[in-house]
BALUM-529426 format. One line per 10 residues: their letters; for each residue x, y, z of N, C-alpha, C. Coordinates in nm, 3 decimals, decimal comma. Layout:
BEGIN
A	X Y Z X Y Z X Y Z ~ ...
***
This chain:
BEGIN
MERQVNFTRY	0,010 0,431 -2,444 0,070 0,609 -2,385 0,165 0,664 -2,389 ~ 0,275 0,718 -2,436 0,404 0,760 -2,395 0,413 0,754 -2,240 ~ 0,538 0,704 -2,219 0,552 0,729 -2,044 0,574 0,818 -1,999 ~ 0,526 0,904 -1,940 0,574 1,089 -1,897 0,650 1,079 -1,822 ~ 0,697 0,979 -1,709 0,824 1,014 -1,583 0,835 0,924 -1,550 ~ 1,001 0,925 -1,480 1,077 0,796 -1,416 1,014 0,821 -1,287 ~ 0,899 0,734 -1,242 0,818 0,705 -1,134 0,977 0,651 -0,968 ~ 1,034 0,604 -1,011 1,146 0,511 -0,924 1,208 0,688 -0,876 ~ 1,199 0,811 -0,905 1,237 0,890 -0,812 1,128 0,925 -0,721 ~ 0,980 0,902 -0,695 0,911 0,944 -0,628 0,881 0,853 -0,584
RVEPGSAPEL	0,918 0,703 -0,571 0,881 0,584 -0,507 0,948 0,559 -0,382 ~ 0,920 0,546 -0,207 1,018 0,466 -0,143 1,011 0,361 -0,144 ~ 1,115 0,291 -0,180 1,163 0,161 -0,176 1,131 0,098 0,000 ~ 1,042 -0,045 -0,006 1,032 -0,100 0,108 1,142 -0,133 0,191 ~ 1,153 -0,076 0,364 1,281 -0,098 0,387 1,373 0,052 0,405 ~ 1,321 0,134 0,345 1,426 0,299 0,344 1,322 0,379 0,389 ~ 1,355 0,502 0,400 1,320 0,629 0,462 1,279 0,699 0,362 ~ 1,222 0,767 0,363 1,162 0,864 0,248 1,260 1,018 0,246 ~ 1,323 1,040 0,329 1,388 1,151 0,402 1,332 1,272 0,290 ~ 1,213 1,301 0,377 1,152 1,415 0,329 1,212 1,498 0,311
AQRDPAARGG	1,302 1,577 0,394 1,389 1,673 0,386 1,509 1,725 0,279 ~ 1,505 1,602 0,211 1,571 1,572 0,142 1,509 1,545 -0,058 ~ 1,374 1,579 -0,008 1,318 1,609 -0,127 1,254 1,740 -0,151 ~ 1,293 1,804 -0,297 1,250 1,907 -0,300 1,103 1,946 -0,332 ~ 0,983 1,981 -0,275 0,834 2,001 -0,311 0,809 2,093 -0,412 ~ 0,893 2,115 -0,508 0,902 2,194 -0,602 0,959 2,165 -0,739 ~ 1,035 2,035 -0,715 1,120 1,912 -0,817 0,984 1,935 -0,917 ~ 1,028 1,945 -1,077 0,986 1,913 -1,161 1,071 1,813 -1,272 ~ 1,096 1,719 -1,201 1,189 1,657 -1,325 1,082 1,560 -1,408 ~ 1,045 1,554 -1,535 0,991 1,473 -1,581 0,885 1,596 -1,617
IPASKQERAD	0,857 1,694 -1,621 0,710 1,741 -1,616 0,772 1,853 -1,726 ~ 0,635 1,864 -1,821 0,695 1,968 -1,929 0,702 2,102 -1,833 ~ 0,807 2,183 -1,896 0,773 2,307 -1,849 0,679 2,418 -1,877 ~ 0,673 2,405 -1,990 0,542 2,488 -2,024 0,386 2,438 -1,937 ~ 0,358 2,527 -1,915 0,223 2,545 -1,851 0,103 2,519 -1,955 ~ 0,140 2,527 -2,049 0,015 2,504 -2,195 -0,001 2,350 -2,250 ~ 0,149 2,273 -2,238 0,205 2,191 -2,246 0,183 2,099 -2,112 ~ 0,155 2,141 -2,082 0,088 2,070 -1,922 0,003 2,031 -1,938 ~ -0,100 2,155 -1,944 -0,208 2,140 -1,987 -0,290 2,078 -2,044 ~ -0,228 2,027 -2,191 -0,273 1,981 -2,333 -0,227 1,795 -2,248
RQAEMAGRID	-0,117 1,775 -2,194 -0,110 1,656 -2,161 -0,191 1,618 -2,063 ~ -0,243 1,729 -1,968 -0,302 1,677 -1,892 -0,495 1,588 -1,912 ~ -0,519 1,715 -2,055 -0,648 1,678 -2,071 -0,634 1,544 -2,145 ~ -0,498 1,500 -2,231 -0,514 1,380 -2,275 -0,514 1,247 -2,197 ~ -0,458 1,285 -2,049 -0,433 1,179 -1,937 -0,563 1,159 -1,883 ~ -0,649 1,285 -1,864 -0,735 1,262 -1,827 -0,847 1,166 -1,928 ~ -0,854 1,189 -2,081 -0,891 1,096 -2,122 -0,880 0,968 -2,096 ~ -0,728 0,942 -2,082 -0,661 0,820 -2,082 -0,750 0,740 -1,968 ~ -0,754 0,795 -1,884 -0,782 0,737 -1,677 -0,914 0,741 -1,742 ~ -0,992 0,788 -1,832 -1,140 0,768 -1,791 -1,157 0,631 -1,890
VLQDLLYAEH	-1,035 0,605 -2,017 -1,086 0,458 -2,041 -1,022 0,367 -1,962 ~ -0,919 0,387 -1,898 -0,887 0,279 -1,817 -1,008 0,195 -1,728 ~ -1,059 0,363 -1,633 -1,152 0,322 -1,518 -1,285 0,245 -1,598 ~ -1,279 0,276 -1,743 -1,413 0,167 -1,813 -1,347 0,036 -1,827 ~ -1,200 0,024 -1,854 -1,202 -0,089 -1,901 -1,214 -0,186 -1,750 ~ -1,120 -0,119 -1,638 -1,160 -0,203 -1,520 -1,240 -0,237 -1,488 ~ -1,403 -0,173 -1,492 -1,526 -0,195 -1,479 -1,587 -0,299 -1,543 ~ -1,551 -0,293 -1,674 -1,621 -0,373 -1,739 -1,513 -0,522 -1,752 ~ -1,438 -0,509 -1,713 -1,342 -0,658 -1,743 -1,378 -0,710 -1,594 ~ -1,389 -0,658 -1,435 -1,477 -0,666 -1,338 -1,392 -0,785 -1,274
LNRMLVILQG	-1,211 -0,759 -1,288 -1,141 -0,838 -1,183 -1,053 -0,784 -1,090 ~ -1,010 -0,686 -1,111 -0,944 -0,603 -0,967 -1,024 -0,515 -0,938 ~ -0,966 -0,413 -0,860 -0,957 -0,308 -0,750 -0,865 -0,199 -0,752 ~ -0,927 -0,067 -0,756 -0,793 0,005 -0,686 -0,829 0,096 -0,579 ~ -0,713 0,099 -0,463 -0,756 0,192 -0,361 -0,654 0,320 -0,408 ~ -0,659 0,413 -0,406 -0,568 0,552 -0,436 -0,563 0,612 -0,248 ~ -0,471 0,615 -0,221 -0,439 0,711 -0,072 -0,414 0,829 -0,086 ~ -0,416 0,953 -0,075 -0,432 1,098 -0,050 -0,342 1,117 0,092 ~ -0,224 1,170 0,135 -0,179 1,237 0,160 -0,128 1,336 0,217 ~ -0,153 1,450 0,290 -0,059 1,533 0,271 -0,091 1,658 0,368
MDTSGKDGTI	0,020 1,757 0,408 -0,052 1,868 0,506 -0,177 1,929 0,466 ~ -0,197 2,051 0,575 -0,334 2,066 0,504 -0,290 2,171 0,395 ~ -0,394 2,160 0,312 -0,355 2,281 0,168 -0,255 2,194 0,035 ~ -0,210 2,051 0,079 -0,132 1,999 -0,050 -0,217 1,973 -0,154 ~ -0,355 1,936 -0,168 -0,382 1,969 -0,288 -0,479 1,862 -0,287 ~ -0,492 1,758 -0,187 -0,576 1,625 -0,184 -0,696 1,647 -0,254 ~ -0,810 1,758 -0,240 -0,941 1,799 -0,310 -0,886 1,794 -0,465 ~ -0,787 1,894 -0,443 -0,785 1,942 -0,603 -0,710 1,838 -0,692 ~ -0,639 1,706 -0,655 -0,587 1,604 -0,712 -0,703 1,550 -0,774 ~ -0,842 1,542 -0,696 -0,888 1,420 -0,719 -0,980 1,490 -0,844
RHVFGEVDPL	-1,009 1,646 -0,826 -1,104 1,701 -0,925 -1,020 1,726 -1,063 ~ -0,849 1,751 -1,076 -0,841 1,758 -1,188 -0,766 1,597 -1,261 ~ -0,758 1,536 -1,219 -0,709 1,390 -1,215 -0,825 1,312 -1,239 ~ -0,922 1,298 -1,193 -1,117 1,247 -1,201 -1,166 1,339 -1,276 ~ -1,152 1,456 -1,287 -1,270 1,496 -1,336 -1,319 1,473 -1,509 ~ -1,264 1,385 -1,584 -1,350 1,345 -1,685 -1,405 1,168 -1,659 ~ -1,380 1,044 -1,583 -1,414 0,985 -1,561 -1,534 0,956 -1,467 ~ -1,604 0,874 -1,534 -1,742 0,813 -1,499 -1,813 0,841 -1,393 ~ -1,849 0,902 -1,329 -1,849 0,900 -1,174 -1,937 0,755 -1,114 ~ -1,976 0,714 -1,214 -2,009 0,607 -1,160 -1,919 0,474 -1,148
GVRAVSFRAP	-1,781 0,501 -1,169 -1,663 0,439 -1,145 -1,593 0,446 -1,047 ~ -1,624 0,565 -1,004 -1,510 0,638 -0,899 -1,604 0,680 -0,790 ~ -1,529 0,664 -0,656 -1,546 0,699 -0,494 -1,481 0,770 -0,445 ~ -1,499 0,875 -0,377 -1,384 0,934 -0,313 -1,510 0,941 -0,177 ~ -1,376 0,927 -0,141 -1,452 0,907 0,073 -1,333 0,966 0,149 ~ -1,396 1,106 0,250 -1,287 1,124 0,320 -1,343 1,121 0,469 ~ -1,208 1,111 0,536 -1,230 1,066 0,683 -1,202 1,171 0,782 ~ -1,272 1,197 0,868 -1,245 1,296 1,001 -1,211 1,239 1,103 ~ -1,174 1,293 1,157 -1,214 1,225 1,333 -1,317 1,125 1,393 ~ -1,281 1,028 1,416 -1,381 0,913 1,422 -1,521 0,927 1,557
VGEEMERDYL	-1,628 0,921 1,469 -1,767 0,971 1,578 -1,846 0,854 1,594 ~ -1,933 0,864 1,718 -2,025 0,776 1,705 -2,003 0,618 1,710 ~ -2,034 0,552 1,634 -2,037 0,426 1,641 -1,857 0,383 1,602 ~ -1,831 0,496 1,547 -1,688 0,418 1,513 -1,577 0,467 1,631 ~ -1,597 0,566 1,716 -1,590 0,542 1,832 -1,582 0,337 1,910 ~ -1,625 0,380 1,876 -1,696 0,180 1,956 -1,612 0,092 1,912 ~ -1,583 0,104 1,787 -1,504 -0,029 1,746 -1,321 0,018 1,665 ~ -1,283 -0,089 1,659 -1,146 -0,057 1,618 -1,139 0,018 1,489 ~ -0,989 0,134 1,504 -0,982 0,242 1,420 -0,945 0,197 1,248 ~ -0,989 0,079 1,200 -1,009 0,012 1,060 -1,120 -0,003 0,984
WRVHRQVPGT	-1,224 -0,039 1,149 -1,326 -0,075 1,087 -1,432 0,008 0,964 ~ -1,413 0,184 1,040 -1,485 0,263 0,911 -1,418 0,247 0,800 ~ -1,242 0,208 0,809 -1,157 0,199 0,679 -1,237 0,104 0,581 ~ -1,245 -0,037 0,679 -1,232 -0,180 0,585 -1,398 -0,170 0,505 ~ -1,497 -0,042 0,530 -1,596 -0,063 0,491 -1,611 0,011 0,356 ~ -1,541 0,093 0,309 -1,478 0,162 0,211 -1,442 0,136 0,102 ~ -1,367 0,012 0,142 -1,289 -0,010 0,028 -1,332 -0,027 -0,057 ~ -1,259 -0,015 -0,189 -1,298 -0,067 -0,335 -1,392 -0,187 -0,380 ~ -1,487 -0,209 -0,434 -1,524 -0,324 -0,447 -1,494 -0,363 -0,614 ~ -1,527 -0,498 -0,670 -1,446 -0,541 -0,808 -1,527 -0,400 -0,913
GEIVLFNRSH	-1,396 -0,376 -0,956 -1,432 -0,268 -1,112 -1,414 -0,158 -1,031 ~ -1,422 -0,129 -0,923 -1,442 0,025 -0,896 -1,290 0,078 -0,835 ~ -1,276 0,203 -0,825 -1,148 0,320 -0,783 -1,217 0,346 -0,707 ~ -1,149 0,366 -0,571 -1,211 0,434 -0,434 -1,079 0,554 -0,442 ~ -1,145 0,627 -0,358 -0,975 0,768 -0,398 -1,021 0,822 -0,195 ~ -0,925 0,776 -0,190 -0,942 0,820 -0,012 -0,830 0,935 0,048 ~ -0,910 1,046 0,058 -0,881 1,142 0,105 -0,850 1,186 0,239 ~ -0,786 1,140 0,321 -0,672 1,165 0,418 -0,751 0,979 0,432 ~ -0,722 0,915 0,530 -0,737 0,788 0,568 -0,653 0,697 0,692 ~ -0,657 0,591 0,712 -0,636 0,541 0,821 -0,544 0,545 0,891
YEDVLVPWVH	-0,426 0,649 0,787 -0,313 0,721 0,813 -0,285 0,814 0,929 ~ -0,448 0,890 0,921 -0,477 0,987 1,022 -0,467 0,925 1,143 ~ -0,514 0,804 1,172 -0,611 0,764 1,310 -0,367 0,668 1,394 ~ -0,295 0,736 1,313 -0,172 0,693 1,354 -0,092 0,856 1,400 ~ -0,167 0,901 1,278 -0,006 1,030 1,289 -0,100 1,147 1,350 ~ -0,232 1,142 1,374 -0,242 1,277 1,491 -0,287 1,231 1,596 ~ -0,294 1,114 1,671 -0,269 1,069 1,799 -0,155 1,082 1,876 ~ -0,071 1,029 1,710 0,090 1,039 1,781 0,135 1,194 1,813 ~ 0,116 1,280 1,730 0,186 1,385 1,753 0,100 1,463 1,853 ~ -0,038 1,479 1,902 -0,103 1,491 2,022 -0,086 1,408 2,139
GHIDRAECER	0,008 1,345 2,144 0,050 1,242 2,262 -0,064 1,141 2,335 ~ -0,165 1,182 2,236 -0,237 1,004 2,317 -0,252 0,889 2,276 ~ -0,134 0,889 2,204 -0,049 0,745 2,215 0,064 0,730 2,156 ~ 0,182 0,611 2,217 0,300 0,603 2,273 0,350 0,555 2,116 ~ 0,488 0,522 2,163 0,560 0,516 2,029 0,491 0,317 2,019 ~ 0,520 0,262 2,152 0,448 0,108 2,137 0,303 0,085 2,072 ~ 0,228 0,198 2,065 0,075 0,164 1,972 0,147 0,250 1,835 ~ 0,239 0,356 1,828 0,235 0,351 1,700 0,308 0,246 1,597 ~ 0,382 0,154 1,682 0,425 0,072 1,551 0,322 -0,083 1,588 ~ 0,227 -0,076 1,681 0,202 -0,132 1,669 0,042 -0,162 1,541
RYQHINAFER	0,010 -0,012 1,509 -0,093 0,012 1,467 0,003 0,045 1,273 ~ 0,129 0,076 1,284 0,201 -0,007 1,157 0,184 -0,115 1,079 ~ 0,161 -0,211 1,227 0,197 -0,353 1,187 0,048 -0,398 1,146 ~ -0,064 -0,357 1,189 -0,186 -0,385 1,163 -0,193 -0,339 0,993 ~ -0,166 -0,190 0,992 -0,207 -0,175 0,865 -0,118 -0,201 0,761 ~ 0,021 -0,256 0,815 0,077 -0,349 0,682 -0,035 -0,484 0,627 ~ -0,076 -0,540 0,720 -0,126 -0,688 0,749 -0,265 -0,626 0,649 ~ -0,326 -0,462 0,715 -0,479 -0,511 0,697 -0,437 -0,461 0,486 ~ -0,337 -0,384 0,458 -0,300 -0,334 0,292 -0,299 -0,454 0,215 ~ -0,216 -0,569 0,305 -0,166 -0,678 0,230 -0,252 -0,749 0,211
MLAETGTTIV	-0,377 -0,795 0,316 -0,488 -0,846 0,254 -0,575 -0,798 0,180 ~ -0,554 -0,643 0,103 -0,655 -0,656 0,038 -0,569 -0,637 -0,121 ~ -0,431 -0,653 -0,081 -0,355 -0,625 -0,215 -0,393 -0,804 -0,255 ~ -0,339 -0,901 -0,206 -0,376 -1,015 -0,198 -0,515 -1,067 -0,288 ~ -0,652 -0,977 -0,230 -0,783 -1,022 -0,271 -0,800 -0,917 -0,350 ~ -0,703 -0,880 -0,461 -0,729 -0,828 -0,579 -0,717 -0,639 -0,566 ~ -0,703 -0,619 -0,482 -0,686 -0,458 -0,458 -0,562 -0,403 -0,532 ~ -0,530 -0,335 -0,639 -0,394 -0,241 -0,655 -0,403 -0,128 -0,558 ~ -0,289 -0,099 -0,462 -0,296 0,016 -0,374 -0,206 0,104 -0,416 ~ -0,235 0,210 -0,423 -0,143 0,333 -0,461 -0,180 0,484 -0,372
KLFLHISRDE	-0,048 0,470 -0,258 -0,023 0,540 -0,201 0,038 0,699 -0,251 ~ -0,014 0,830 -0,193 0,041 0,915 -0,234 0,072 0,991 -0,111 ~ 0,195 1,066 -0,122 0,220 1,186 0,000 0,251 1,270 -0,097 ~ 0,137 1,392 -0,094 0,150 1,575 -0,163 0,213 1,611 -0,061 ~ 0,343 1,627 -0,120 0,470 1,686 -0,080 0,438 1,855 -0,084 ~ 0,431 1,939 0,025 0,466 2,075 0,015 0,532 2,138 0,068 ~ 0,595 2,256 0,051 0,670 2,330 0,154 0,637 2,429 0,239 ~ 0,692 2,430 0,372 0,614 2,550 0,475 0,534 2,662 0,429 ~ 0,665 2,709 0,341 0,630 2,854 0,267 0,505 2,834 0,173 ~ 0,465 2,739 0,124 0,378 2,706 0,032 0,252 2,688 0,082
QRSRLQARLD	0,244 2,660 0,198 0,138 2,602 0,243 0,124 2,782 0,286 ~ 0,170 2,795 0,371 0,188 2,963 0,460 0,119 3,049 0,346 ~ 0,122 3,049 0,178 0,129 3,101 0,084 -0,071 3,098 0,026 ~ -0,096 2,947 0,042 -0,179 2,927 -0,003 -0,302 2,979 0,135 ~ -0,278 2,940 0,218 -0,325 2,969 0,356 -0,389 3,108 0,343 ~ -0,320 3,222 0,319 -0,303 3,310 0,309 -0,434 3,361 0,207 ~ -0,384 3,270 0,070 -0,475 3,300 -0,027 -0,585 3,317 0,019 ~ -0,663 3,135 0,102 -0,827 3,139 0,139 -0,829 3,279 0,242 ~ -0,790 3,329 0,270 -0,842 3,430 0,327 -0,873 3,607 0,265 ~ -0,726 3,591 0,198 -0,750 3,723 0,107 -0,866 3,685 0,004
DPLKRWKFDP	-0,928 3,551 -0,039 -1,021 3,593 -0,143 -1,173 3,543 -0,090 ~ -1,237 3,628 -0,067 -1,387 3,593 -0,002 -1,506 3,502 -0,068 ~ -1,453 3,441 -0,179 -1,486 3,310 -0,217 -1,458 3,204 -0,162 ~ -1,357 3,253 -0,130 -1,251 3,107 -0,061 -1,240 3,096 0,059 ~ -1,272 3,199 0,132 -1,260 3,239 0,312 -1,336 3,106 0,347 ~ -1,408 3,045 0,322 -1,486 2,963 0,402 -1,389 2,830 0,449 ~ -1,291 2,831 0,345 -1,181 2,716 0,375 -1,125 2,718 0,489 ~ -1,129 2,811 0,499 -1,020 2,853 0,649 -1,061 2,784 0,740 ~ -0,969 2,737 0,844 -1,032 2,681 0,961 -0,909 2,709 1,046 ~ -0,945 2,780 1,187 -0,827 2,809 1,291 -0,766 2,715 1,267
RDLEVRRKWD	-0,819 2,584 1,336 -0,737 2,497 1,379 -0,655 2,454 1,280 ~ -0,604 2,518 1,152 -0,530 2,445 1,084 -0,361 2,514 1,124 ~ -0,411 2,647 1,204 -0,295 2,733 1,229 -0,217 2,655 1,350 ~ -0,310 2,588 1,424 -0,299 2,449 1,539 -0,162 2,370 1,440 ~ -0,206 2,298 1,394 -0,146 2,164 1,251 -0,029 2,255 1,223 ~ -0,039 2,390 1,159 0,038 2,461 1,121 0,202 2,458 1,218 ~ 0,152 2,495 1,342 0,263 2,490 1,442 0,312 2,378 1,497 ~ 0,260 2,303 1,449 0,330 2,113 1,455 0,390 2,078 1,349 ~ 0,415 2,184 1,260 0,464 2,114 1,134 0,598 2,052 1,124 ~ 0,687 2,036 1,218 0,814 2,000 1,211 0,732 1,816 1,310
DYMQAYEDAI	0,694 1,845 1,364 0,614 1,678 1,458 0,529 1,614 1,359 ~ 0,469 1,689 1,257 0,395 1,620 1,147 0,499 1,549 1,044 ~ 0,559 1,665 1,006 0,703 1,621 0,942 0,763 1,507 0,986 ~ 0,790 1,514 1,072 0,837 1,361 1,176 0,765 1,253 1,141 ~ 0,645 1,282 1,215 0,533 1,159 1,195 0,549 1,060 1,068 ~ 0,506 1,206 0,921 0,507 1,120 0,819 0,585 1,046 0,763 ~ 0,732 1,129 0,813 0,850 1,025 0,757 0,864 0,889 0,873 ~ 0,812 0,873 0,975 0,830 0,719 1,018 0,671 0,661 0,946 ~ 0,581 0,695 0,975 0,479 0,629 0,897 0,527 0,599 0,783 ~ 0,581 0,686 0,673 0,577 0,599 0,527 0,723 0,527 0,505
AATSSPWAPW	0,819 0,536 0,614 0,921 0,413 0,621 0,866 0,296 0,652 ~ 0,755 0,328 0,786 0,704 0,207 0,845 0,654 0,096 0,779 ~ 0,524 0,186 0,632 0,486 0,135 0,555 0,469 0,141 0,437 ~ 0,559 0,130 0,393 0,578 0,143 0,231 0,639 -0,010 0,221 ~ 0,592 -0,085 0,154 0,555 -0,201 0,132 0,574 -0,272 -0,022 ~ 0,630 -0,359 -0,027 0,625 -0,420 -0,188 0,476 -0,436 -0,254 ~ 0,387 -0,446 -0,161 0,196 -0,492 -0,206 0,154 -0,336 -0,234 ~ 0,218 -0,231 -0,132 0,138 -0,109 -0,144 0,251 -0,006 -0,106 ~ 0,335 0,011 -0,171 0,455 0,145 -0,169 0,371 0,265 -0,148 ~ 0,461 0,353 -0,116 0,429 0,495 -0,153 0,506 0,588 -0,194
YVVPANSKSG	0,442 0,684 -0,282 0,548 0,789 -0,367 0,514 0,884 -0,330 ~ 0,623 0,985 -0,290 0,659 1,105 -0,269 0,592 1,220 -0,328 ~ 0,498 1,261 -0,390 0,477 1,351 -0,528 0,504 1,494 -0,508 ~ 0,612 1,572 -0,558 0,601 1,707 -0,502 0,450 1,793 -0,525 ~ 0,401 1,899 -0,483 0,283 1,955 -0,474 0,329 2,098 -0,451 ~ 0,418 2,178 -0,461 0,433 2,277 -0,489 0,381 2,365 -0,597 ~ 0,370 2,257 -0,681 0,301 2,347 -0,814 0,164 2,265 -0,851 ~ 0,053 2,307 -0,834 -0,083 2,243 -0,869 -0,078 2,164 -0,972 ~ 0,021 2,221 -1,087 -0,048 2,133 -1,198 0,055 2,028 -1,216 ~ 0,210 2,097 -1,196 0,277 1,973 -1,172 0,277 1,859 -1,116
RNFVVSSLLI	0,201 1,874 -0,961 0,161 1,738 -0,909 0,037 1,638 -1,000 ~ -0,042 1,705 -1,022 -0,160 1,685 -1,128 -0,075 1,547 -1,262 ~ 0,013 1,642 -1,274 0,081 1,568 -1,431 0,156 1,410 -1,356 ~ 0,211 1,388 -1,242 0,306 1,289 -1,217 0,189 1,206 -1,115 ~ 0,085 1,272 -1,109 -0,035 1,129 -1,016 -0,114 1,098 -1,144 ~ -0,191 1,158 -1,243 -0,179 1,098 -1,365 -0,083 1,043 -1,441 ~ 0,048 1,063 -1,482 0,079 0,988 -1,539 0,112 0,821 -1,457 ~ 0,100 0,837 -1,308 0,168 0,745 -1,228 0,029 0,587 -1,210 ~ -0,043 0,685 -1,252 -0,192 0,605 -1,234 -0,190 0,548 -1,350 ~ -0,153 0,637 -1,434 -0,194 0,554 -1,598 -0,081 0,448 -1,615
DILEQLKMKY	0,059 0,433 -1,549 0,114 0,325 -1,552 0,097 0,202 -1,484 ~ 0,043 0,275 -1,350 -0,022 0,100 -1,319 -0,130 0,069 -1,302 ~ -0,222 0,131 -1,394 -0,349 0,068 -1,453 -0,330 -0,022 -1,621 ~ -0,229 0,061 -1,631 -0,162 0,001 -1,744 -0,082 -0,154 -1,728 ~ -0,019 -0,147 -1,666 0,012 -0,261 -1,610 -0,087 -0,380 -1,589 ~ -0,214 -0,363 -1,525 -0,321 -0,477 -1,496 -0,332 -0,602 -1,672 ~ -0,279 -0,485 -1,768 -0,313 -0,544 -1,918 -0,502 -0,600 -1,929 ~ -0,563 -0,485 -1,890 -0,718 -0,518 -1,879 -0,755 -0,515 -2,046 ~ -0,873 -0,634 -2,022 -0,945 -0,644 -2,178 -1,057 -0,612 -2,158 ~ -1,138 -0,559 -2,223 -1,312 -0,575 -2,267 -1,350 -0,728 -2,255
PEPSQDYSGL	-1,441 -0,760 -2,131 -1,456 -0,914 -2,188 -1,535 -0,962 -2,326 ~ -1,565 -1,051 -2,340 -1,568 -1,106 -2,523 -1,754 -1,124 -2,433 ~ -1,844 -1,111 -2,549 -1,971 -1,164 -2,575 -2,026 -1,268 -2,545 ~ -2,092 -1,293 -2,444 -2,125 -1,446 -2,406 -2,164 -1,510 -2,558 ~ -2,254 -1,486 -2,693 -2,218 -1,479 -2,816 -2,197 -1,399 -2,946 ~ -2,202 -1,461 -2,981 -2,166 -1,378 -3,124 -2,278 -1,325 -3,209 ~ -2,288 -1,182 -3,175 -2,334 -1,105 -3,192 -2,309 -0,956 -3,317 ~ -2,218 -1,010 -3,401 -2,165 -0,972 -3,551 -2,315 -0,998 -3,625 ~ -2,350 -0,907 -3,742 -2,452 -0,869 -3,806 -2,591 -0,838 -3,726 ~ -2,611 -0,883 -3,614 -2,732 -0,846 -3,532 -2,815 -0,718 -3,569
VLD	-2,882 -0,692 -3,610 -2,962 -0,575 -3,652 -3,093 -0,588 -3,614 ~ -3,108 -0,491 -3,527 -3,250 -0,496 -3,450 -3,357 -0,421 -3,528 ~ -3,483 -0,434 -3,490 -3,578 -0,376 -3,585 -3,634 -0,253 -3,495
***
């Protein structure tokens, strides 16, 4: 498939700052201007991702972990629904991480995460992730800077171990503007069919917008590594966001050079009764 997007503009190189304030959440570089063309290409890419997932499962050598982070309403659910909508559900698993409870509180914060990483031939999608265990407690003052730094080191080591044992890690920060978030939250309130999605706690998080953006700035800078780089995806446009994510995943999966395994013996010419 023809390369869709120049991903270097979205990738945060290891050792560099993401400079989120300088990145336009409405940027459309490399994305078709026509909504119909985006829809047509999106459908084509969804089919290609389905084929690549089938290859991943059949070859049974690699794994893929896709981490989705972003402010409330940035489109984590929508990305999963639209990018993976054509994929065999037996080969893809979505995991959503909320505040730890019960036995999760009795163990280290990565315990519940490690249990959910992909098996061989599987794609797993983290809708929020272990990064919440740094971002939220830091913003709300439950851990200090020294503990933040320790957790960044833990995460880098954890992700390196996954990468060195066959997991391709794709970390996506879905970048929206504060104005776009306000519009999406208001849309939830205005639509009776979507009002159930509105959570008053979202307003508390919104009031801490600047604190969260600084926390993301720090976390991405500290954990964008050669084995697990971050990509900052402009997400003000939902279709543009899906286009970039689909293009990126196709590019990364194709780099695995996967092949269907050869049968254990030659079945050519075999005719069943």
